[in-house]
Biopython code that builds the backbone (N, CA, C, O; Angstrom):
import numpy as np
from Bio.PDB.StructureBuilder import StructureBuilder

atoms = [
    (1, "MET", "N", (11.359, -12.329, 6.421)),
    (1, "MET", "CA", (10.820, -11.712, 7.622)),
    (1, "MET", "C", (9.320, -11.523, 7.422)),
    (1, "MET", "O", (8.851, -11.246, 6.318)),
    (2, "HIS", "N", (8.594, -11.677, 8.499)),
    (2, "HIS", "CA", (7.145, -11.525, 8.456)),
    (2, "HIS", "C", (6.690, -10.457, 9.450)),
    (2, "HIS", "O", (7.359, -10.196, 10.451)),
    (3, "HIS", "N", (5.568, -9.858, 9.164)),
    (3, "HIS", "CA", (4.970, -8.911, 10.104)),
    (3, "HIS", "C", (4.573, -9.671, 11.366)),
    (3, "HIS", "O", (4.189, -10.839, 11.305)),
    (4, "THR", "N", (4.671, -9.002, 12.495)),
    (4, "THR", "CA", (4.237, -9.573, 13.774)),
    (4, "THR", "C", (2.928, -8.920, 14.173)),
    (4, "THR", "O", (2.359, -8.131, 13.419)),
    (5, "GLU", "N", (2.460, -9.252, 15.353)),
    (5, "GLU", "CA", (1.231, -8.619, 15.833)),
    (5, "GLU", "C", (1.400, -7.117, 16.012)),
    (5, "GLU", "O", (0.411, -6.390, 16.102)),
    (6, "ALA", "N", (2.656, -6.639, 16.064)),
    (6, "ALA", "CA", (2.919, -5.207, 16.203)),
    (6, "ALA", "C", (2.678, -4.453, 14.888)),
    (6, "ALA", "O", (2.652, -3.223, 14.869)),
    (7, "GLY", "N", (2.498, -5.210, 13.777)),
    (7, "GLY", "CA", (2.184, -4.578, 12.496)),
    (7, "GLY", "C", (3.415, -4.038, 11.812)),
    (7, "GLY", "O", (4.525, -4.439, 12.163)),
    (8, "PRO", "N", (3.269, -3.141, 10.847)),
    (8, "PRO", "CA", (2.039, -2.487, 10.458)),
    (8, "PRO", "C", (1.162, -3.336, 9.538)),
    (8, "PRO", "O", (-0.018, -3.025, 9.370)),
    (9, "GLY", "N", (1.706, -4.402, 8.937)),
    (9, "GLY", "CA", (0.891, -5.251, 8.073)),
    (9, "GLY", "C", (0.228, -6.356, 8.855)),
    (9, "GLY", "O", (0.480, -6.512, 10.050)),
    (10, "PRO", "N", (-0.624, -7.132, 8.194)),
    (10, "PRO", "CA", (-1.290, -8.251, 8.859)),
    (10, "PRO", "C", (-0.267, -9.262, 9.391)),
    (10, "PRO", "O", (0.698, -9.597, 8.703)),
    (11, "LYS", "N", (-0.482, -9.733, 10.598)),
    (11, "LYS", "CA", (0.427, -10.689, 11.225)),
    (11, "LYS", "C", (0.649, -11.881, 10.289)),
    (11, "LYS", "O", (-0.298, -12.472, 9.770)),
    (12, "GLY", "N", (1.930, -12.215, 10.089)),
    (12, "GLY", "CA", (2.282, -13.348, 9.244)),
    (12, "GLY", "C", (2.520, -13.001, 7.793)),
    (12, "GLY", "O", (3.100, -13.804, 7.062)),
    (13, "SER", "N", (2.086, -11.819, 7.347)),
    (13, "SER", "CA", (2.324, -11.444, 5.950)),
    (13, "SER", "C", (3.794, -11.043, 5.784)),
    (13, "SER", "O", (4.471, -10.713, 6.757)),
    (14, "VAL", "N", (4.267, -11.077, 4.555)),
    (14, "VAL", "CA", (5.677, -10.831, 4.282)),
    (14, "VAL", "C", (6.029, -9.355, 4.485)),
    (14, "VAL", "O", (5.368, -8.461, 3.955)),
    (15, "LEU", "N", (7.078, -9.128, 5.261)),
    (15, "LEU", "CA", (7.620, -7.787, 5.468)),
    (15, "LEU", "C", (8.824, -7.558, 4.563)),
    (15, "LEU", "O", (8.934, -6.508, 3.931)),
    (16, "ALA", "N", (9.728, -8.534, 4.498)),
    (16, "ALA", "CA", (10.937, -8.400, 3.680)),
    (16, "ALA", "C", (11.439, -9.772, 3.272)),
    (16, "ALA", "O", (11.271, -10.754, 3.995)),
    (17, "VAL", "N", (12.057, -9.824, 2.101)),
    (17, "VAL", "CA", (12.700, -11.048, 1.633)),
    (17, "VAL", "C", (14.095, -10.692, 1.142)),
    (17, "VAL", "O", (14.332, -9.588, 0.651)),
    (18, "THR", "N", (14.999, -11.624, 1.279)),
    (18, "THR", "CA", (16.333, -11.457, 0.717)),
    (18, "THR", "C", (16.524, -12.505, -0.363)),
    (18, "THR", "O", (16.030, -13.627, -0.250)),
    (19, "PHE", "N", (17.245, -12.129, -1.413)),
    (19, "PHE", "CA", (17.516, -13.062, -2.489)),
    (19, "PHE", "C", (18.795, -12.643, -3.187)),
    (19, "PHE", "O", (19.303, -11.546, -2.953)),
    (20, "GLU", "N", (19.312, -13.498, -4.032)),
    (20, "GLU", "CA", (20.562, -13.238, -4.732)),
    (20, "GLU", "C", (20.393, -13.511, -6.221)),
    (20, "GLU", "O", (19.789, -14.505, -6.624)),
    (21, "ILE", "N", (20.941, -12.606, -7.029)),
    (21, "ILE", "CA", (20.952, -12.787, -8.479)),
    (21, "ILE", "C", (22.392, -12.616, -8.943)),
    (21, "ILE", "O", (22.997, -11.560, -8.757)),
    (22, "ASP", "N", (22.925, -13.657, -9.541)),
    (22, "ASP", "CA", (24.281, -13.620, -10.077)),
    (22, "ASP", "C", (25.292, -13.105, -9.049)),
    (22, "ASP", "O", (26.175, -12.315, -9.381)),
    (23, "GLY", "N", (25.156, -13.556, -7.806)),
    (23, "GLY", "CA", (26.093, -13.189, -6.750)),
    (23, "GLY", "C", (25.814, -11.863, -6.068)),
    (23, "GLY", "O", (26.512, -11.512, -5.117)),
    (24, "GLN", "N", (24.818, -11.115, -6.520)),
    (24, "GLN", "CA", (24.480, -9.821, -5.933)),
    (24, "GLN", "C", (23.292, -9.985, -5.000)),
    (24, "GLN", "O", (22.235, -10.460, -5.416)),
    (25, "ALA", "N", (23.457, -9.592, -3.729)),
    (25, "ALA", "CA", (22.382, -9.714, -2.740)),
    (25, "ALA", "C", (21.374, -8.577, -2.897)),
    (25, "ALA", "O", (21.753, -7.435, -3.159)),
    (26, "PHE", "N", (20.092, -8.895, -2.737)),
    (26, "PHE", "CA", (19.000, -7.928, -2.802)),
    (26, "PHE", "C", (18.086, -8.121, -1.600)),
    (26, "PHE", "O", (18.001, -9.217, -1.046)),
    (27, "ILE", "N", (17.412, -7.067, -1.205)),
    (27, "ILE", "CA", (16.379, -7.109, -0.177)),
    (27, "ILE", "C", (15.138, -6.455, -0.768)),
    (27, "ILE", "O", (15.221, -5.354, -1.312)),
    (28, "ALA", "N", (13.997, -7.114, -0.671)),
    (28, "ALA", "CA", (12.726, -6.540, -1.119)),
    (28, "ALA", "C", (11.868, -6.291, 0.109)),
    (28, "ALA", "O", (11.718, -7.173, 0.955)),
    (29, "LEU", "N", (11.304, -5.091, 0.211)),
    (29, "LEU", "CA", (10.510, -4.686, 1.369)),
    (29, "LEU", "C", (9.062, -4.443, 0.981)),
    (29, "LEU", "O", (8.782, -3.956, -0.114)),
    (30, "ASP", "N", (8.139, -4.781, 1.880)),
    (30, "ASP", "CA", (6.727, -4.455, 1.706)),
    (30, "ASP", "C", (6.536, -2.999, 2.098)),
    (30, "ASP", "O", (6.664, -2.651, 3.272)),
    (31, "GLY", "N", (6.231, -2.150, 1.130)),
    (31, "GLY", "CA", (6.048, -0.728, 1.407)),
    (31, "GLY", "C", (4.656, -0.381, 1.890)),
    (31, "GLY", "O", (4.392, 0.766, 2.250)),
    (32, "GLY", "N", (3.757, -1.363, 1.902)),
    (32, "GLY", "CA", (2.395, -1.089, 2.351)),
    (32, "GLY", "C", (1.598, -0.328, 1.306)),
    (32, "GLY", "O", (2.102, -0.054, 0.217)),
    (33, "PRO", "N", (0.354, 0.016, 1.629)),
    (33, "PRO", "CA", (-0.518, 0.684, 0.652)),
    (33, "PRO", "C", (-0.039, 2.084, 0.276)),
    (33, "PRO", "O", (-0.387, 2.579, -0.796)),
    (34, "GLN", "N", (0.750, 2.731, 1.131)),
    (34, "GLN", "CA", (1.227, 4.077, 0.809)),
    (34, "GLN", "C", (2.397, 4.052, -0.172)),
    (34, "GLN", "O", (2.758, 5.092, -0.724)),
    (35, "CYS", "N", (2.992, 2.887, -0.397)),
    (35, "CYS", "CA", (4.115, 2.742, -1.334)),
    (35, "CYS", "C", (3.855, 1.567, -2.261)),
    (35, "CYS", "O", (4.449, 0.505, -2.070)),
    (36, "PRO", "N", (2.988, 1.715, -3.260)),
    (36, "PRO", "CA", (2.678, 0.598, -4.152)),
    (36, "PRO", "C", (3.891, 0.199, -4.983)),
    (36, "PRO", "O", (4.848, 0.963, -5.106)),
    (37, "PHE", "N", (3.845, -0.989, -5.546)),
    (37, "PHE", "CA", (4.949, -1.515, -6.346)),
    (37, "PHE", "C", (5.248, -0.627, -7.538)),
    (37, "PHE", "O", (4.340, -0.168, -8.229)),
    (38, "THR", "N", (6.527, -0.391, -7.771)),
    (38, "THR", "CA", (7.008, 0.323, -8.957)),
    (38, "THR", "C", (8.285, -0.378, -9.427)),
    (38, "THR", "O", (8.820, -1.219, -8.706)),
    (39, "PRO", "N", (8.778, -0.049, -10.611)),
    (39, "PRO", "CA", (10.041, -0.642, -11.053)),
    (39, "PRO", "C", (11.262, 0.024, -10.413)),
    (39, "PRO", "O", (12.394, -0.340, -10.734)),
    (40, "ALA", "N", (11.058, 0.981, -9.525)),
    (40, "ALA", "CA", (12.174, 1.683, -8.888)),
    (40, "ALA", "C", (12.923, 0.757, -7.938)),
    (40, "ALA", "O", (12.370, -0.212, -7.417)),
    (41, "SER", "N", (14.189, 1.079, -7.728)),
    (41, "SER", "CA", (14.995, 0.346, -6.759)),
    (41, "SER", "C", (16.041, 1.276, -6.175)),
    (41, "SER", "O", (16.318, 2.339, -6.732)),
    (42, "SER", "N", (16.616, 0.880, -5.064)),
    (42, "SER", "CA", (17.685, 1.634, -4.414)),
    (42, "SER", "C", (18.921, 0.760, -4.355)),
    (42, "SER", "O", (18.827, -0.467, -4.338)),
    (43, "ARG", "N", (20.062, 1.389, -4.323)),
    (43, "ARG", "CA", (21.315, 0.662, -4.223)),
    (43, "ARG", "C", (22.093, 1.153, -3.016)),
    (43, "ARG", "O", (22.022, 2.330, -2.662)),
    (44, "VAL", "N", (22.829, 0.263, -2.388)),
    (44, "VAL", "CA", (23.733, 0.600, -1.296)),
    (44, "VAL", "C", (25.125, 0.169, -1.718)),
    (44, "VAL", "O", (25.330, -0.965, -2.152)),
    (45, "VAL", "N", (26.071, 1.069, -1.591)),
    (45, "VAL", "CA", (27.462, 0.754, -1.886)),
    (45, "VAL", "C", (28.245, 0.902, -0.591)),
    (45, "VAL", "O", (28.327, 1.997, -0.034)),
    (46, "HIS", "N", (28.817, -0.188, -0.111)),
    (46, "HIS", "CA", (29.608, -0.151, 1.113)),
    (46, "HIS", "C", (31.018, 0.297, 0.768)),
    (46, "HIS", "O", (31.668, -0.290, -0.097)),
    (47, "CYS", "N", (31.490, 1.337, 1.443)),
    (47, "CYS", "CA", (32.806, 1.901, 1.159)),
    (47, "CYS", "C", (33.703, 1.761, 2.379)),
    (47, "CYS", "O", (33.255, 1.865, 3.521)),
    (48, "GLY", "N", (34.982, 1.521, 2.110)),
    (48, "GLY", "CA", (35.933, 1.355, 3.194)),
    (48, "GLY", "C", (36.575, 2.651, 3.644)),
    (48, "GLY", "O", (37.028, 2.751, 4.784)),
    (49, "ALA", "N", (36.623, 3.649, 2.769)),
    (49, "ALA", "CA", (37.284, 4.908, 3.094)),
    (49, "ALA", "C", (36.611, 6.044, 2.336)),
    (49, "ALA", "O", (35.883, 5.813, 1.371)),
    (50, "GLN", "N", (36.859, 7.271, 2.779)),
    (50, "GLN", "CA", (36.273, 8.445, 2.147)),
    (50, "GLN", "C", (36.657, 8.527, 0.668)),
    (50, "GLN", "O", (35.869, 8.997, -0.153)),
    (51, "GLU", "N", (37.855, 8.074, 0.332)),
    (51, "GLU", "CA", (38.290, 8.091, -1.064)),
    (51, "GLU", "C", (37.395, 7.197, -1.924)),
    (51, "GLU", "O", (37.129, 7.513, -3.084)),
    (52, "ASP", "N", (36.934, 6.088, -1.359)),
    (52, "ASP", "CA", (36.015, 5.205, -2.081)),
    (52, "ASP", "C", (34.699, 5.915, -2.363)),
    (52, "ASP", "O", (34.150, 5.814, -3.461)),
    (53, "VAL", "N", (34.197, 6.636, -1.363)),
    (53, "VAL", "CA", (32.948, 7.386, -1.526)),
    (53, "VAL", "C", (33.102, 8.403, -2.654)),
    (53, "VAL", "O", (32.248, 8.494, -3.536)),
    (54, "ALA", "N", (34.189, 9.162, -2.623)),
    (54, "ALA", "CA", (34.418, 10.187, -3.646)),
    (54, "ALA", "C", (34.518, 9.558, -5.036)),
    (54, "ALA", "O", (33.974, 10.099, -5.998)),
    (55, "ARG", "N", (35.202, 8.432, -5.148)),
    (55, "ARG", "CA", (35.360, 7.762, -6.443)),
    (55, "ARG", "C", (34.004, 7.291, -6.984)),
    (55, "ARG", "O", (33.697, 7.481, -8.160)),
    (56, "HIS", "N", (33.195, 6.672, -6.108)),
    (56, "HIS", "CA", (31.882, 6.194, -6.551)),
    (56, "HIS", "C", (30.974, 7.352, -6.957)),
    (56, "HIS", "O", (30.283, 7.267, -7.971)),
    (57, "TRP", "N", (30.968, 8.434, -6.176)),
    (57, "TRP", "CA", (30.160, 9.594, -6.539)),
    (57, "TRP", "C", (30.587, 10.151, -7.888)),
    (57, "TRP", "O", (29.745, 10.505, -8.713)),
    (58, "ALA", "N", (31.898, 10.228, -8.115)),
    (58, "ALA", "CA", (32.398, 10.743, -9.394)),
    (58, "ALA", "C", (31.934, 9.862, -10.547)),
    (58, "ALA", "O", (31.572, 10.369, -11.609)),
    (59, "GLN", "N", (31.943, 8.546, -10.345)),
    (59, "GLN", "CA", (31.496, 7.635, -11.396)),
    (59, "GLN", "C", (29.992, 7.767, -11.637)),
    (59, "GLN", "O", (29.537, 7.713, -12.780)),
    (60, "LEU", "N", (29.227, 7.937, -10.568)),
    (60, "LEU", "CA", (27.778, 8.102, -10.727)),
    (60, "LEU", "C", (27.456, 9.420, -11.417)),
    (60, "LEU", "O", (26.583, 9.481, -12.282)),
    (61, "ASP", "N", (28.155, 10.457, -11.033)),
    (61, "ASP", "CA", (27.901, 11.780, -11.603)),
    (61, "ASP", "C", (28.309, 11.815, -13.073)),
    (61, "ASP", "O", (27.521, 12.243, -13.916)),
    (62, "ASP", "N", (29.490, 11.384, -13.389)),
    (62, "ASP", "CA", (30.013, 11.241, -14.744)),
    (62, "ASP", "C", (29.396, 12.205, -15.746)),
    (62, "ASP", "O", (28.787, 11.775, -16.726)),
    (63, "GLY", "N", (29.544, 13.487, -15.513)),
    (63, "GLY", "CA", (29.058, 14.484, -16.459)),
    (63, "GLY", "C", (27.708, 15.078, -16.093)),
    (63, "GLY", "O", (27.194, 15.919, -16.831)),
    (64, "GLY", "N", (27.123, 14.673, -14.987)),
    (64, "GLY", "CA", (25.870, 15.272, -14.543)),
    (64, "GLY", "C", (24.643, 14.827, -15.305)),
    (64, "GLY", "O", (23.661, 15.567, -15.372)),
    (65, "ARG", "N", (24.672, 13.634, -15.883)),
    (65, "ARG", "CA", (23.487, 13.151, -16.587)),
    (65, "ARG", "C", (22.318, 13.033, -15.624)),
    (65, "ARG", "O", (22.503, 12.733, -14.445)),
    (66, "GLU", "N", (21.124, 13.267, -16.126)),
    (66, "GLU", "CA", (19.948, 13.174, -15.282)),
    (66, "GLU", "C", (19.578, 11.712, -15.037)),
    (66, "GLU", "O", (19.665, 10.870, -15.930)),
    (67, "VAL", "N", (19.164, 11.440, -13.807)),
    (67, "VAL", "CA", (18.657, 10.127, -13.432)),
    (67, "VAL", "C", (17.347, 10.340, -12.714)),
    (67, "VAL", "O", (17.117, 11.401, -12.134)),
    (68, "LEU", "N", (16.485, 9.336, -12.745)),
    (68, "LEU", "CA", (15.200, 9.463, -12.080)),
    (68, "LEU", "C", (15.399, 9.300, -10.582)),
    (68, "LEU", "O", (15.957, 8.295, -10.140)),
    (69, "GLY", "N", (14.952, 10.273, -9.795)),
    (69, "GLY", "CA", (15.079, 10.217, -8.343)),
    (69, "GLY", "C", (13.810, 10.757, -7.723)),
    (69, "GLY", "O", (13.520, 11.947, -7.845)),
    (70, "GLY", "N", (13.049, 9.904, -7.061)),
    (70, "GLY", "CA", (11.785, 10.359, -6.506)),
    (70, "GLY", "C", (10.787, 10.581, -7.615)),
    (70, "GLY", "O", (10.572, 9.700, -8.447)),
    (71, "VAL", "N", (10.175, 11.753, -7.635)),
    (71, "VAL", "CA", (9.149, 12.027, -8.639)),
    (71, "VAL", "C", (9.665, 12.862, -9.796)),
    (71, "VAL", "O", (8.941, 13.074, -10.768)),
    (72, "ALA", "N", (10.902, 13.342, -9.714)),
    (72, "ALA", "CA", (11.440, 14.167, -10.782)),
    (72, "ALA", "C", (12.914, 13.841, -11.001)),
    (72, "ALA", "O", (13.597, 13.424, -10.065)),
    (73, "PRO", "N", (13.414, 14.025, -12.221)),
    (73, "PRO", "CA", (14.835, 13.785, -12.451)),
    (73, "PRO", "C", (15.684, 14.691, -11.579)),
    (73, "PRO", "O", (15.352, 15.859, -11.380)),
    (74, "VAL", "N", (16.777, 14.156, -11.059)),
    (74, "VAL", "CA", (17.708, 14.935, -10.259)),
    (74, "VAL", "C", (19.117, 14.688, -10.793)),
    (74, "VAL", "O", (19.367, 13.698, -11.480)),
    (75, "ARG", "N", (20.019, 15.584, -10.475)),
    (75, "ARG", "CA", (21.412, 15.397, -10.854)),
    (75, "ARG", "C", (22.190, 14.932, -9.630)),
    (75, "ARG", "O", (22.059, 15.496, -8.544)),
    (76, "LEU", "N", (22.997, 13.901, -9.820)),
    (76, "LEU", "CA", (23.827, 13.408, -8.731)),
    (76, "LEU", "C", (25.021, 14.323, -8.558)),
    (76, "LEU", "O", (25.655, 14.707, -9.541)),
    (77, "ARG", "N", (25.331, 14.673, -7.343)),
    (77, "ARG", "CA", (26.492, 15.486, -7.030)),
    (77, "ARG", "C", (27.174, 14.893, -5.803)),
    (77, "ARG", "O", (26.517, 14.349, -4.916)),
    (78, "ALA", "N", (28.478, 15.003, -5.763)),
    (78, "ALA", "CA", (29.220, 14.512, -4.599)),
    (78, "ALA", "C", (28.843, 15.335, -3.372)),
    (78, "ALA", "O", (28.594, 16.537, -3.466)),
    (79, "PRO", "N", (28.805, 14.665, -2.216)),
    (79, "PRO", "CA", (28.436, 15.402, -0.986)),
    (79, "PRO", "C", (29.493, 16.419, -0.598)),
    (79, "PRO", "O", (29.339, 17.117, 0.404)),
]
sb = StructureBuilder()
sb.init_structure("model")
sb.init_model(0)
sb.init_chain("A")
sb.init_seg("    ")
for serial, (resi, resn, name, xyz) in enumerate(atoms, 1):
    if name == "N":
        sb.init_residue(resn, " ", resi, " ")
    sb.init_atom(name, np.array(xyz, "f"), 0.0, 1.0, " ", f" {name:<3s}", serial, name[0])
structure = sb.get_structure()
């Protein structure tokens, strides 16, 4: 995907790209000057039922280990 005349980036510059690594789909977005490149990434997990959500949260939490979230470590907790 490319920026259009509507912006916010220069018309024709890259807005987003999709790619696949080992069968896993990824999307990379241009964050603009207010969001410079970092090694951070986000993940999306598609769930079919509430039980799936609870199971994934439990696996992510797994004892409350700290993970980097935003500018400070946060603890993952089920909603």
